[in-house]
N, C-alpha and C positions, 0 to 999 in steps of 0.2 A: 596703293602707291607707297612711296617712301614715307613712312610714318613711325619709324622705330625710336626716334629721339624723344626723350621725356621733356616735359616743360620745366623751366627753371625761372627763378625770379629775374626780372630784367632791371638793370640799373637805370635810373632816370637820366634823360638826356642832359639835364643841367649838370649832373655829376660828371658825365663824360666830357661835356664841353669845357668845364673848368679844368679837368685834368689835361685835355689837349691844349687848351690855351696856356696853361702853366708851362708845358713843355715848349711850346712855340715861343712864349715870352722869354724863356731862358736863352734862346738863340739870339734874341735881340738885346740882351742885357748889356753887352759890351759895345753897343753901337750908339751913335748920337741920337738914334730914334727911340732909345729905350724907354724914356718917360712916357711919350705918347703911345708907343707900342704896348707897354704894360697896361695902360689904362684901357685901350681898345680891347685887348685880349681878355682882361678880367671883367670887362663890362660890355659884353656883346649885346647887340640888339635883341630884344625879346623875340621869341618865335612869332611869326605872322600867323594870325588866325585865318583859317581857310574855310570858306563857306561855299559848298557846291550842292546842287540839288540831289536828292535821293534818286536812285534808279529803282523803278517799280518792278515788282515781280522777279526779284533775284532768286534763282534756284540754288539751293545748297548742294554742292557736289561732293559727297563724302569720299569718293575715290581720289579726290584731289585736295584733301584736307590734311595738311602737315601738322603733326602733333608737336609743335614748338611754340614758344611764346611769340606772339605777334609783336612786331615793332610798332610802337604807338603812332597813330595818325599824325600827330604833331611833328614827330621826328621824320617820318617818311616825306612829309610835305615841306620841310624846312632844311633838308640836307640833300641837295640834288646836283647832279651834273647836267647842265643844259647850256652849252657854250654859246649858243646863239644869243643868250641873255647875259651871261656872266661866267667868268672862270672861278668865281667865289661861290662855293656850294651854299654858304649861308646867306647869300644875297639873291639867289635865283628867284625865290618866292616873291620877293618885293618887286623885282625888275620885270617879272612876267605877269603881274597882276592885271595889266591892261591889254593883254593879248586877246584878240577877238577870235572866238572859235565858232561863231554862228553868224552867217551860214557857213557850211563846210561840206565839201564833197570829197570822195575818194574815187579816183579813176582806176579801174581794174581792166587790164587788157593785155596786149602783146599776143602771144601764141595761145589765143583763146577763141573758142567757137562762138561765144556770146559775150563779147566785151560789154562792160556796163559802167556807168558812173553812179555810185551810191551816195545818197544824201545821208548825213550823219543820223538824222532821225530814223531813217530806214534801217540803218545798221543797229540802232538801239532797239529795234523791234525783233531782231534775232533773239532767241532765248538767251538770257543773260545768266551766267553761272558765276558763283564765287569760287575762285581757285586760290588756295593758300600755297604759295611757292617761296622757296629760298631765292634770294636775289644776291648775286655775288659780283661786285665791281672788280674790274681788272686792277684797280688801285689797291686792292687788298682789304676792303671793308664789305660788310654784308648786312642784309636785313631779312626779315620774314614778312611778306606782304600779302594781305588778302585782296587780290585783284578781283575785279568783276569784268567779264567779257565773254567771248565765245570762240570756239576753235577757228583758226584761220582756214582750215579745210572747208568750212561751210561757204565762205565767200569765194574760194577758188573753185569748188564744185559748181557754184552758181554760174560761173563764166565758162565752164567746160574746157579745161586745159586740152590743147592739142597734143598728139602723140610725140611731137618733137620737143615739147617743153621739158626742160631739165632743171631749171633754176627759177627762183622768184626774186625779183629786184624791188626795192622799196625806196621811196623818196619822201623826204619831209618837206614841210612848208618852207617856201623861200620867197620873201617879198619885202618891199620897201614901204615906208609910210607915204601914202599919196593922199592929198587932201580930197581928191575926187573919188577915191575908193579906199577908205581907211581900213584895210584888212587887219592891220596890226599897228600897234602904237608902242614904242619903246621910249624909255626915259632919255632926255637930252637930245631927242631927234635922231637917235641912232637907229639904223636898220639892221636886219639880220647879218648882212654881209660885213658891215663895219664892225660889229661886235665880235663875231666868230672868227673873222680873219686874224685878229690879234691872238687867237688861241692856236694858230698854225694849221687850221683845217680849211679845206675848200668847201664851198657851198654850191648847190644845196647838199645837205647831208644825205648820203645814200648808204644802203645796206643790202645784203642779199643772203639767201639760203638756198641749199639744194631743195629740189621739189619734195623729196621724201622727208626732209627735215620740216619743211613748211606744212606738210600734210600730217605730221605726227600729232597724236592726241594732246600732247603737252603744250604744243605751240598755240598761242591764243592772240587774238586782237583784243586788247584790254580797253574798256570804255570807262573804267572807274576803279576805285579802291575803297575799302571799308563801306561798301554799299552805296557810295556816292559817285556822281559823275567825276571824271578825271580832272584833277586840278591842273591849271595851266603849267606849273613847273614840273609836273610829272608826265607831261606829254599830251595834254588835252588837244582835241577831244577823243583821239583814238591812237593807240600805239601798239607796237609789237611786244610780246613777252615770250622769250625762249629761255626757260629757267635753267637749262644745263649749260648755257653759254654765258660768257662775261656780259655784264650789263650793257655795254655800248652796242651790242648786237641788237638790242631791243629798241629799235628806232622809234622816236617820238613824233607826234603830230603828223601822221602820214597823210599824204595827198595823192600818192600814186603807187600802184602795185602792178608790176609787169612780169608776165611769164615769158621766159626766154630760153634759148637753147645753149647759151654760153654763160660762163661764170661772170656775174656782174661785178663792177668795181664797187668797193666799199670805202667809206671815208677814211677810217683810221689805217687801213691797209695802204691807201694812197699816200697818207701823211707819213707813215713810218712802216714800210713793209717788213723790215727786219724785226719789228716789235709786235705787230698786230696782223695775224694771219687771217685768211678768209673764214676759217672755221671758228677759231676763238672759243673752243670748248674749255670749260673749267678743268684744268689738269694740274694737280699739285706737284706732279713730277716734271713739269715743263716750266722753268722759270721765265719770267719776263726778262728782257735784256738788261733791266736795271734793278730788279728785285725778285725775291723768291715768291712763289705762289703756294708754298706748302702750308702757310697759315693765313688766317684772316681775322679781322677785328669786327665782331658783331656789334653794330651800333647799339649803345646802351649797356654794353658789358665792359668790364675792366679785363685786361689781358687778352690773349689770343686763343683761338681754337683751331684745330686741324681743319684744313680744307678737304673737301670730299671730291673724288673723281666724278666728273660730270655734275658737280655740285650736289651730289647725293642721288642723282637720277640714273645711275649706271644701269640698274636693272631694267629701266624702260628704254634707254636710248643707245646703249653700247653696241647693240647689233647693227645700228646704222653705219658703224665704222669698222665692221669686220674686215680684217686683212689690210687695214690702212696703218701706216706708220704715223702715229699721232704726235711724234716729235717733229717729223718732217712737215706734216699737214697740221700745223698748230693753229 
């Protein structure tokens, strides 16, 4: 697989945060909020320590080992987009700490010969592999993450897709705090809808892939990272990872997977169809409506690096889009 890039020293997250905070504080300097703002930006909360159980019998998958420096666990788990909890990346870890992920089931059905509801512990009995992938956010930052999981193809094969199936739809958890059934607890009594609605998205969060994309060997359902079960803020207990697409396509905290014959709606395409297409492949030649995608900021590094077509996985996935206009079908 793609492994041609050599390892290089990674800048500690504290250095990155100080630089970013300095730049942000400069924007505040001329306002009445400057004094309080400067203090908060130069004195951020320390990263939250994350403790999740080890996943037993993780198989090393050399064909999916990317030869780049890994983003440290502390940084992966303390810099997250998960709008159901917060629009502040540095706050998600704390606000998600009480999210209940046991018991948990994933319903897989639709155009399937053998639809089934899988318990999370059953899914953890699938052979778990470590997959080291690049992760590229549509906002222009990136990481290198050692995911643990298994090919999505395995769970789809288990339910036997019917011939009419052309797409796979995904849905994330959506629920309120209920005293008689406390599935999730959020600070200040907020539920998922109240929190994420302020971010301008409808809930439940939904995503979708073409069936051939879903069946591709690179596409996985991730159950953890760094050999440990998935932290809440990263999409516990199970999430999608599609490494050649922008990160928002890799839906978190999945509860439902549906095989369908029509292109399913996706959350960010609903919210801003002129900015977020159904495919959302990493393409440095196609700018976002509000910024260039030609370069990215690797978390932990100073400066920018060139973005790669299909996030560096063109050799594996470009054939999926033969004959397509990737500027039209962005």
